[in-house]
C-alpha positions in Angstrom: -121.4 0.1 154.0 -124.2 2.0 151.8 -128.1 2.3 152.2 -130.0 0.8 149.6 -130.8 4.2 148.2 -128.0 6.0 148.6 -126.8 7.8 145.3 -123.4 8.7 146.7 -124.1 12.0 149.0 -123.6 11.9 152.1 -126.5 12.2 154.5 -126.8 15.0 157.5 -125.9 13.1 160.5 -129.2 14.5 162.4 -131.5 13.6 159.5 -129.8 10.4 159.4 -130.4 10.0 163.5 -134.0 11.2 163.0 -135.2 9.0 159.8 -133.6 5.9 160.9 -135.3 6.3 164.5 -135.6 2.7 166.4 -135.6 0.9 163.3 -132.3 -1.0 163.7 -133.8 -2.0 167.0 -137.3 -3.2 165.6 -135.8 -4.7 162.5 -133.8 -7.2 164.6 -137.1 -9.1 164.8 -137.3 -9.1 161.2 -134.2 -10.3 160.0 -135.3 -14.2 159.7 -138.6 -13.2 158.1 -136.7 -10.8 155.6 -134.2 -13.4 155.0 -136.9 -15.8 154.1 -138.6 -13.6 151.5 -135.3 -12.7 150.0 -134.8 -16.4 149.7 -138.2 -17.1 147.8 -137.7 -13.6 145.7 -133.9 -15.3 144.5 -135.7 -18.7 143.7 -138.3 -16.9 141.7 -135.6 -14.8 139.9 -133.9 -17.9 138.6 -137.5 -20.0 137.8 -137.9 -17.1 135.4 -134.5 -16.7 134.3 -133.3 -13.4 135.8 -130.7 -15.3 138.0 -128.1 -17.8 136.7 -127.7 -21.0 138.7 -124.8 -20.0 140.0 -125.9 -16.8 141.5 -128.7 -18.5 143.2 -126.7 -21.0 144.5 -124.3 -18.1 146.2 -127.0 -16.1 146.9 -128.6 -18.9 149.2 -125.6 -20.0 150.4 -124.9 -16.5 151.6 -128.8 -16.1 153.0 -128.3 -19.3 154.8 -125.3 -18.3 156.6 -127.1 -15.0 157.7 -129.9 -16.9 159.3 -127.5 -18.9 161.1 -125.8 -15.7 162.5 -129.1 -14.4 163.7 -129.8 -17.8 165.2 -126.8 -17.2 167.5 -127.3 -13.8 168.0 -124.3 -12.6 165.6 -126.4 -10.3 163.2 -126.5 -7.0 164.2 -128.0 -3.8 162.2 -126.2 -0.5 162.6 -127.3 2.9 162.4 -125.4 3.3 159.2 -127.3 0.2 157.6 -130.7 1.8 158.5 -132.7 -1.3 158.4 -132.8 -4.9 157.9 -133.1 -4.9 154.3 -129.8 -2.7 154.2 -128.1 -5.0 156.8 -129.0 -8.0 155.1 -128.0 -6.8 151.6 -124.7 -5.5 153.0 -123.7 -9.0 154.8 -124.4 -10.7 151.6 -122.3 -8.7 149.7 -119.4 -9.3 152.1 -120.1 -13.2 152.2 -120.5 -13.4 148.3 -119.4 -10.7 146.7 -120.7 -9.3 143.2 -123.5 -11.9 143.1 -125.6 -10.4 146.1 -126.1 -7.6 144.1 -128.9 -9.8 141.8 -131.1 -10.3 145.0 -132.6 -6.6 144.6 -133.8 -6.9 141.2 -137.7 -6.2 140.5 -138.4 -5.5 144.3 -138.1 -2.5 146.4 -137.8 -1.9 150.4 -141.6 -1.3 150.5 -142.6 -4.9 149.3 -139.9 -6.1 151.5 -141.4 -4.4 154.6 -144.8 -5.6 153.7 -143.6 -9.1 153.4 -141.4 -9.2 156.3 -144.2 -8.0 158.4 -146.9 -9.8 156.9 -144.6 -13.3 158.0 -144.1 -11.8 161.5 -147.4 -11.0 162.3 -148.6 -14.6 160.6 -146.1 -16.4 162.8 -147.5 -14.1 165.8 -151.0 -15.0 165.3 -150.4 -18.5 165.2 -148.3 -18.7 168.3 -151.0 -16.3 170.0 -153.9 -18.6 169.1 -151.8 -21.8 170.8 -151.6 -19.4 173.9 -155.4 -18.1 173.9 -156.6 -21.4 173.6 -154.6 -22.7 176.4 -155.7 -20.0 178.8 -159.2 -20.7 177.5 -158.6 -24.6 178.2 -157.6 -23.6 181.7 -161.2 -21.8 182.4 -162.8 -24.7 181.0 -161.7 -26.8 183.5 -161.8 -24.4 186.5 -165.1 -23.9 185.6 -166.1 -28.0 185.5 -164.3 -28.6 188.4 -166.1 -25.8 190.6 -169.6 -26.1 188.4 -171.2 -26.6 191.9 -169.5 -23.9 193.9 -172.0 -21.6 195.1 -171.0 -18.0 194.7 -173.2 -14.9 194.8 -173.9 -13.4 191.5 -173.4 -9.5 191.8 -174.8 -6.3 189.8 -174.0 -2.6 190.6 -171.5 -4.2 193.0 -174.0 -5.6 195.4 -175.2 -9.0 196.0 -177.8 -10.0 193.2 -178.6 -13.5 192.7 -177.5 -16.9 193.5 -174.7 -18.1 191.3 -171.2 -20.5 190.7 -167.8 -19.9 190.6 -168.4 -22.5 187.6 -170.8 -19.8 185.8 -168.1 -16.9 186.5 -165.4 -19.0 185.2 -167.3 -20.3 182.5 -168.4 -16.9 181.3 -165.0 -15.7 181.0 -164.1 -18.7 179.1 -166.6 -17.9 176.2 -165.9 -14.2 176.6 -162.3 -15.1 175.6 -163.3 -18.2 173.3 -165.1 -15.2 170.6 -161.9 -13.1 171.3 -160.3 -16.2 170.0 -162.0 -16.8 167.4 -161.7 -13.3 166.4 -157.9 -13.9 166.6 -158.4 -17.1 164.5 -160.3 -15.8 161.5 -157.4 -13.1 161.1 -155.0 -15.8 159.4 -156.8 -15.5 156.6 -156.3 -12.1 156.2 -152.8 -12.4 156.9 -152.4 -15.2 154.6 -151.7 -13.6 151.4 -148.2 -12.6 150.2 -147.7 -9.2 149.1 -144.1 -9.9 147.8 -143.5 -8.5 143.9 -145.6 -5.6 144.5 -142.7 -3.5 144.3 -143.2 0.3 145.1 -147.2 -0.4 144.4 -146.8 0.1 140.5 -145.2 -3.5 139.6 -142.1 -3.6 137.4 -141.3 -4.4 133.8 -140.1 -7.9 134.6 -141.5 -11.4 134.3 -142.0 -11.9 137.8 -143.7 -14.9 139.1 -145.3 -13.9 142.5 -147.8 -17.2 142.8 -144.5 -19.2 143.1 -143.2 -16.8 145.8 -146.4 -16.8 147.8 -146.1 -20.7 147.6 -142.4 -20.6 148.7 -143.0 -18.9 151.4 -146.2 -20.9 152.7 -149.1 -18.2 151.5 -152.2 -19.4 150.3 -152.4 -16.7 148.1 -151.0 -13.4 146.3 -152.1 -10.0 147.7 -153.1 -9.2 144.0 -153.3 -5.5 143.2 -149.7 -3.9 143.5 -151.1 -0.6 144.4 -153.1 -2.4 147.3 -149.8 -3.2 148.5 -148.7 0.2 149.5 -152.5 1.1 150.2 -152.7 -1.9 152.5 -149.6 -0.9 155.0 -150.7 -0.2 158.5 -154.2 -1.8 158.1 -152.9 -5.1 158.8 -151.2 -4.2 161.8 -154.2 -1.9 162.9 -156.4 -5.2 162.5 -154.4 -7.2 164.4 -153.8 -4.8 167.1 -157.7 -4.0 167.3 -158.4 -7.7 167.9 -155.5 -7.8 170.5 -157.6 -4.6 172.1 -160.5 -6.9 172.6 -158.7 -9.5 174.1 -156.8 -7.0 176.6 -160.3 -5.7 177.5 -161.6 -8.9 178.5 -158.3 -9.6 180.4 -158.5 -6.5 181.9 -162.2 -7.8 183.4 -161.2 -10.6 184.4 -158.3 -8.9 186.6 -160.7 -6.5 188.1 -163.0 -9.7 189.6 -159.8 -11.4 190.8 -158.6 -7.8 192.5 -162.2 -7.7 194.1 -162.9 -11.3 195.1 -158.9 -12.0 196.5 -159.8 -9.0 198.9 -159.6 -10.0 202.7 -163.0 -8.4 202.7 -164.3 -11.5 200.2 -161.6 -13.9 200.5 -163.6 -15.9 197.9 -160.6 -16.6 196.0 -156.8 -17.0 197.1 -153.8 -15.8 195.0 -150.6 -17.6 196.1 -148.4 -15.5 197.8 -145.5 -16.1 195.2 -147.6 -14.1 192.9 -148.0 -11.6 195.1 -145.7 -8.4 195.8 -145.1 -6.6 199.1 -145.1 -2.9 200.5 -141.8 -1.3 201.3 -143.2 -0.1 204.7 -146.4 -2.1 205.6 -145.4 -5.6 206.3 -148.3 -7.2 206.0 -149.2 -6.5 202.4 -149.3 -9.1 199.9 -150.4 -7.0 196.6 -151.8 -8.2 193.4 -149.7 -6.3 191.3 -149.8 -8.3 188.3 -153.3 -8.0 188.2 -153.5 -4.3 188.7 -150.7 -4.1 185.8 -152.8 -6.2 183.3 -155.7 -3.8 184.0 -153.2 -0.6 183.1 -151.4 -2.4 180.1 -155.1 -3.0 178.8 -155.2 0.5 178.0 -151.4 0.4 176.7 -152.9 -1.8 173.9 -155.9 -0.3 172.9 -153.6 3.2 172.9 -151.2 1.4 170.5 -154.5 0.3 168.4 -155.7 4.3 168.1 -151.7 5.3 167.4 -151.6 3.1 164.5 -155.1 4.3 162.8 -154.4 7.8 163.8 -150.9 7.6 161.7 -152.5 5.8 158.8 -155.9 7.4 158.7 -155.3 10.4 156.0 -152.4 9.0 154.0 -152.8 9.4 150.4 -151.9 6.5 148.4 -148.3 5.2 147.7 -145.7 5.0 149.9 -145.4 7.5 152.7 -142.4 7.3 155.4 -145.1 7.8 158.1 -145.9 3.9 157.9 -142.5 3.5 159.2 -144.3 4.9 162.8 -146.8 1.8 162.6 -144.2 -0.9 163.4 -143.5 -0.4 166.8 -146.6 0.0 168.4 -147.7 -3.1 166.6 -144.6 -4.9 168.0 -145.5 -3.0 171.3 -148.9 -4.1 171.5 -148.3 -7.7 170.5 -145.4 -8.4 173.0 -147.7 -6.8 176.0 -150.9 -8.5 175.0 -148.7 -11.9 174.9 -147.3 -11.2 178.2 -150.8 -10.8 179.6 -152.0 -13.9 178.4 -149.1 -15.8 179.7 -149.6 -14.5 183.2 -153.9 -15.1 183.0 -152.5 -18.8 182.3 -150.4 -18.8 185.2 -153.0 -16.9 188.0 -155.8 -19.5 186.6 -153.6 -22.7 187.0 -152.8 -21.8 190.9 -155.9 -19.7 191.8 -157.6 -21.2 194.8 -161.7 -21.1 195.6 -162.2 -20.6 199.7 -165.6 -22.5 199.7 -166.6 -21.1 203.3 -166.2 -17.7 202.4 -168.3 -17.7 199.3 -170.9 -19.8 201.6 -170.8 -17.0 204.3 -171.6 -14.6 201.7 -175.0 -15.8 201.1 -177.3 -13.7 202.8 -181.1 -14.3 202.8 -181.9 -11.2 200.7 -180.0 -13.0 198.2 -182.9 -15.5 197.6 -185.4 -12.6 196.9 -185.7 -12.6 193.2 -186.1 -16.6 193.5 -189.0 -15.9 196.0 -190.7 -13.9 193.8 -190.3 -16.1 190.9 -191.4 -18.9 192.5 -194.5 -17.1 193.3 -195.4 -16.1 190.1 -194.5 -20.0 188.9 -197.6 -20.8 191.4 -200.2 -18.4 189.7 -199.3 -14.9 191.1 -198.6 -12.3 188.7 -195.1 -11.4 188.8 -195.7 -7.7 189.7 -197.5 -8.8 192.5 -195.1 -11.2 193.3 -192.3 -8.6 193.0 -193.7 -6.5 195.3 -194.7 -9.1 198.0 -191.2 -10.2 198.5 -189.8 -6.4 198.3 -191.6 -5.8 201.7 -189.2 -8.2 203.3 -186.4 -9.2 201.0 -184.3 -10.3 204.0 -186.9 -12.5 205.1 -186.3 -15.4 202.7 -184.6 -18.4 203.0 -182.8 -20.8 200.4 -180.1 -23.1 199.8 -177.1 -21.9 197.4 -176.7 -25.2 196.4 -180.0 -25.8 195.3 -180.5 -22.6 193.9 -177.5 -23.5 191.6 -179.1 -26.9 190.8 -182.6 -25.7 190.1 -181.1 -23.1 187.3 -181.0 -25.7 184.7 -181.5 -23.6 181.6 -179.0 -24.0 179.1 -175.9 -21.8 180.1 -177.2 -21.3 183.6 -175.0 -22.3 186.8 -176.9 -26.1 186.7 -176.3 -26.6 182.9 -173.3 -25.1 181.7 -173.2 -26.8 178.7 -169.1 -26.4 178.9 -169.1 -29.1 176.3 -170.1 -26.9 173.7 -167.1 -24.1 174.1 -164.9 -27.0 174.1 -166.2 -28.5 171.0 -165.6 -24.8 169.8 -162.0 -24.8 171.0 -161.1 -28.3 169.6 -162.0 -27.1 166.0 -159.8 -23.5 166.3 -157.1 -25.7 167.8 -157.2 -28.3 164.8 -157.5 -25.1 162.4 -154.6 -23.6 163.7 -152.6 -26.7 164.1 -153.4 -27.2 160.4 -151.9 -23.7 159.4 -149.0 -24.2 161.2 -147.6 -27.3 159.7 -148.7 -26.0 156.4 -146.3 -23.0 157.0 -143.5 -24.8 158.6 -143.2 -27.4 155.5 -143.0 -24.7 153.2 -140.5 -22.7 154.8 -138.6 -25.8 155.6 -138.2 -26.6 152.1 -137.1 -23.3 151.4 -134.7 -23.2 153.6 -133.1 -26.5 152.8 -132.3 -25.8 149.1 
């Protein structure tokens, strides 16, 4: 079958292989999104009088058949097809004949891929918000369960002041909650429909772009046709930038768990079924999953840089360079999603070893408390600091009392986890509203 841009001349095979690249594999993930865009476009063409009723019915029937093939894993994209757009249109022609040639009226592959990627990113964002919310919820619950479990606080990798497991876990809960808020806020940016912008210059046809947006469950049209071309890669970049922030947080969580589950610490225990072994050392139980999380956080960051590097100096209008933003966006998305899933699994199964935590409290960890107590009794703090510094290991204290005495908001004795829970509930409610609105629109679109 011919490519959408073919004029009859045969393309050099080496050029074809190079320019097509990995698009057949990558676009297999966009078939559903591209078919949805085609269904909306066909409905719009009929509404403005550019498709007859019987033509619309035939196109809808063919596209529905393609959707079913895709759901069964029976729809394939070949190198000769080049991309999902060509494969779908070619298959449509096979299924319904001449009427299939009407589907491309008024659109370009440019607004097709923009729309397909927008739908894919929107779906990914909604699903990732749900998974991130589950991770934050687990951390909040873990923090509450262990809110009074003493844990030495550390700075410069050395014992610092009394802390708690609850404070440690609650800190990561709030860190990831802010990352989640950034991810959640991205939805408004993604929720604009580029379909109908064509090659970036509009067309001399009475297209109803707002109808397309409504049919696809978008809140609004991405108005300026030129902006449709200018934004390619920018949307992917914004998504992956947020994913990088989440990956950084998960990398820090992984590093703490590697450190605190070491036999020398053994504050936390990672179940054996989550550890791998050594091919030569029988005793080894390695936290490979956590080490890979650290490394894959770098990969997500590299993908963010790759996308921005590709688009940074491109002129306005479409350039084939944009094709190269698809793979890093999808790769980063897959990597980050798996990191979130692994983090949930680990926090669910993580054990806390109270005895080892308490044994880690040495007298010097109470030195700062001693200086502060002297200052509270009237001695200038700098004098109290010097007094205690002469014999920091001579101070005694109770780990549990030290936790309970810290009652300021966000301190170990007053975690105020209900605030994080309220913020999380708000994000979850908003996300579910977005999911339901889009699902209703797409169900109506595909039911025709």
